[in-house]
Residue frames as qw, qx, qy, qz and C-alpha x, y, z in Angstrom:
[[0.007, -0.883, -0.469, 0.011, 0.04, -0.02, 0.02],
 [0.403, 0.560, -0.040, 0.723, 1.32, 3.44, -0.82],
 [0.259, -0.079, -0.437, 0.858, 2.13, 6.08, 1.68],
 [0.334, -0.137, -0.088, -0.929, -0.88, 8.18, 0.77],
 [0.670, -0.241, -0.584, -0.389, -3.23, 5.14, 1.05],
 [0.533, -0.225, -0.661, 0.479, -1.77, 4.33, 4.56],
 [0.032, -0.027, -0.273, 0.961, -2.42, 8.00, 5.67],
 [0.510, -0.165, -0.333, -0.776, -5.91, 7.92, 4.30],
 [0.700, -0.246, -0.668, -0.053, -6.66, 4.52, 5.91],
 [0.347, -0.160, -0.604, 0.699, -5.39, 5.85, 9.29],
 [0.195, -0.020, 0.041, -0.980, -7.58, 9.00, 8.93],
 [0.615, -0.197, -0.503, -0.575, -10.61, 6.87, 8.04],
 [0.599, -0.215, -0.735, 0.233, -9.96, 4.61, 11.04],
 [0.100, -0.093, -0.407, 0.903, -10.02, 7.76, 13.36],
 [0.383, -0.033, -0.097, -0.918, -13.21, 9.03, 11.90],
 [0.662, -0.187, -0.641, -0.340, -15.08, 5.63, 11.78],
 [0.465, -0.193, -0.744, 0.440, -14.13, 4.99, 15.42],
 [0.053, 0.128, 0.318, -0.938, -15.28, 8.34, 16.59],
 [0.499, -0.049, -0.365, -0.784, -18.51, 7.98, 14.50],
 [0.643, -0.208, -0.727, -0.119, -19.26, 4.60, 15.93],
 [0.345, -0.169, -0.620, 0.684, -18.58, 5.95, 19.44],
 [0.057, 0.293, 0.261, -0.918, -20.65, 9.15, 19.25],
 [0.427, 0.180, -0.277, -0.842, -23.16, 8.99, 16.33],
 [0.538, -0.063, -0.778, -0.319, -24.26, 5.38, 16.19],
 [0.423, -0.285, 0.473, -0.718, -26.94, 4.65, 18.75],
 [0.791, -0.003, -0.498, -0.356, -27.77, 1.03, 17.92],
 [0.621, -0.561, 0.445, -0.319, -27.88, -1.00, 21.23],
 [0.994, 0.074, 0.072, 0.024, -26.82, -4.25, 19.38],
 [0.580, 0.682, -0.316, 0.314, -23.48, -2.79, 18.55],
 [0.781, -0.589, -0.046, 0.204, -22.15, -2.26, 22.09],
 [0.326, -0.766, 0.427, 0.353, -18.44, -1.72, 22.50],
 [0.837, 0.491, 0.160, 0.182, -16.73, -1.87, 19.10],
 [0.369, -0.701, 0.345, 0.503, -13.10, -1.39, 18.44],
 [0.718, 0.691, -0.068, -0.042, -11.90, -0.61, 14.90],
 [0.796, -0.400, 0.315, 0.327, -8.61, -2.54, 14.56],
 [0.348, -0.207, 0.545, 0.734, -7.53, -1.70, 11.00],
 [0.537, 0.714, 0.204, -0.401, -8.64, -0.10, 7.79],
 [0.476, -0.135, 0.609, 0.620, -7.55, -1.07, 4.39],
 [0.395, 0.711, 0.082, -0.576, -8.22, 1.16, 1.44],
 [0.802, 0.378, 0.381, 0.262, -8.24, -0.01, -2.24],
 [0.532, -0.065, 0.279, 0.797, -5.66, 1.56, -4.56],
 [0.065, 0.470, 0.405, 0.782, -8.19, 3.71, -6.19],
 [0.033, 0.051, 0.514, -0.856, -9.64, 4.65, -2.81],
 [0.508, -0.214, -0.417, -0.722, -13.13, 3.55, -3.84],
 [0.803, -0.425, -0.379, -0.178, -13.62, 1.02, -1.03],
 [0.067, -0.550, 0.661, -0.506, -12.41, 1.01, 2.63],
 [0.759, -0.242, -0.597, -0.095, -12.53, -2.27, 4.49],
 [0.307, -0.636, 0.394, -0.589, -12.98, -1.74, 8.17],
 [0.625, -0.048, -0.761, 0.169, -11.86, -4.48, 10.54],
 [0.408, -0.570, 0.196, -0.686, -13.49, -4.49, 13.91],
 [0.376, -0.089, -0.879, 0.280, -13.73, -6.45, 17.22],
 [0.469, -0.529, -0.084, -0.702, -16.38, -6.32, 19.76],
 [0.124, -0.223, 0.804, -0.537, -17.02, -7.34, 23.37],
 [0.770, 0.102, 0.144, -0.613, -20.53, -8.42, 22.39],
 [0.488, -0.184, 0.847, 0.103, -20.57, -12.20, 21.94],
 [0.625, 0.583, 0.518, -0.035, -23.10, -12.11, 19.00],
 [0.269, -0.371, 0.369, 0.809, -20.76, -10.84, 16.20],
 [0.149, 0.384, 0.697, 0.587, -23.45, -11.20, 13.53],
 [0.101, -0.874, -0.458, 0.125, -25.72, -8.70, 15.45],
 [0.265, -0.725, 0.123, 0.624, -22.89, -6.25, 15.72],
 [0.277, -0.072, 0.616, 0.733, -21.91, -6.74, 12.05],
 [0.083, 0.628, 0.710, 0.307, -25.62, -6.24, 11.09],
 [0.189, -0.890, -0.295, 0.291, -25.84, -3.08, 13.18],
 [0.342, -0.484, 0.331, 0.734, -22.69, -1.75, 11.66],
 [0.245, 0.239, 0.710, 0.616, -24.06, -2.43, 8.15],
 [0.001, -0.833, -0.552, -0.038, -27.33, -0.55, 9.04],
 [0.242, -0.867, -0.060, 0.431, -25.13, 2.42, 10.07],
 [0.664, 0.049, 0.389, 0.637, -22.94, 2.34, 6.99],
 [0.285, 0.727, 0.369, 0.504, -24.52, 5.33, 5.42],
 [0.345, -0.938, -0.037, -0.018, -24.13, 7.45, 8.48],
 [0.688, -0.495, 0.286, 0.447, -20.55, 6.36, 8.90],
 [0.597, 0.323, 0.392, 0.621, -19.72, 6.98, 5.24],
 [0.036, 0.912, 0.211, 0.349, -21.19, 10.57, 5.61],
 [0.553, -0.807, 0.113, 0.172, -18.97, 11.10, 8.64],
 [0.712, -0.154, 0.375, 0.574, -15.88, 9.93, 6.62],
 [0.412, 0.635, 0.360, 0.545, -16.85, 12.26, 3.75],
 [0.233, -0.952, -0.102, -0.168, -16.93, 15.16, 6.31],
 [0.644, -0.712, 0.246, 0.134, -13.78, 14.14, 8.12],
 [0.656, -0.231, 0.519, 0.497, -11.41, 13.04, 5.45],
 [0.292, 0.730, -0.177, -0.592, -10.54, 15.20, 2.47],
 [0.392, -0.007, 0.824, 0.410, -11.12, 13.07, -0.55],
 [0.246, 0.058, -0.480, -0.840, -12.88, 13.72, -3.95],
 [0.754, -0.221, -0.403, -0.470, -15.37, 10.91, -3.22],
 [0.527, -0.434, 0.614, -0.397, -15.97, 9.10, 0.05],
 [0.200, 0.224, -0.941, -0.155, -15.09, 5.41, -0.27],
 [0.800, -0.282, -0.302, -0.434, -17.73, 2.68, 0.11],
 [0.244, -0.531, 0.691, -0.426, -17.34, 1.07, 3.40],
 [0.817, -0.062, -0.538, -0.196, -17.26, -2.66, 4.19],
 [0.471, -0.633, 0.476, -0.388, -17.13, -4.11, 7.56],
 [0.783, 0.139, -0.606, 0.019, -15.33, -7.38, 8.44],
 [0.760, -0.640, 0.046, -0.104, -14.88, -9.02, 11.76],
 [0.304, 0.680, -0.628, 0.226, -11.18, -9.14, 12.85],
 [0.935, -0.324, -0.088, -0.111, -10.67, -12.62, 14.41],
 [0.554, 0.506, -0.504, 0.428, -6.84, -12.18, 14.81],
 [0.268, -0.539, 0.540, -0.588, -7.19, -11.61, 18.55],
 [0.906, -0.118, 0.189, -0.360, -9.14, -14.85, 18.88],
 [0.868, 0.394, -0.266, 0.144, -6.47, -16.58, 16.64],
 [0.228, 0.613, -0.564, 0.504, -3.63, -15.16, 18.77],
 [0.570, -0.416, 0.469, -0.531, -5.34, -16.39, 22.05],
 [0.985, 0.050, 0.028, -0.163, -5.79, -19.86, 20.57],
 [0.716, 0.465, -0.406, 0.326, -2.13, -20.13, 19.62],
 [0.059, -0.590, 0.540, -0.598, -1.09, -18.89, 23.00],
 [0.805, -0.286, 0.327, -0.404, -3.27, -21.51, 24.74],
 [0.965, 0.220, -0.129, 0.061, -1.82, -24.25, 22.46],
 [0.419, 0.591, -0.510, 0.463, 1.76, -23.02, 23.36],
 [0.384, -0.509, 0.510, -0.578, 0.93, -23.03, 27.06],
 [0.956, -0.066, 0.109, -0.264, -0.56, -26.55, 26.68],
 [0.828, 0.386, -0.331, 0.236, 2.67, -27.80, 24.97],
 [0.121, 0.635, -0.507, 0.570, 4.79, -26.10, 27.68],
 [0.638, -0.401, 0.381, -0.536, 2.83, -27.79, 30.48],
 [0.988, 0.093, -0.033, -0.120, 3.38, -31.18, 28.98]]
């Protein structure tokens, strides 16, 4: 990813995090953390990776999808781009994956 894309992705991450925290009022979403944002080379789409303390990830994902228009509007206001990118949400399971690996390593160490 180019330097410009990385800067834009970081700005989008800040704006999306703030929008979810202050503007989105869906109770299904709960506490959501934006872990990463990837922007396509043409900056037409932004993939937002998130984690949640809520156990039902599907409800959180559906709530974020419902708020997609509001969040895109906030990105358009907060990030200086010619056209605001389409936003896609994906659950980031890297934390769970890391915990699983750590538990396996601890299991091996205990044997």
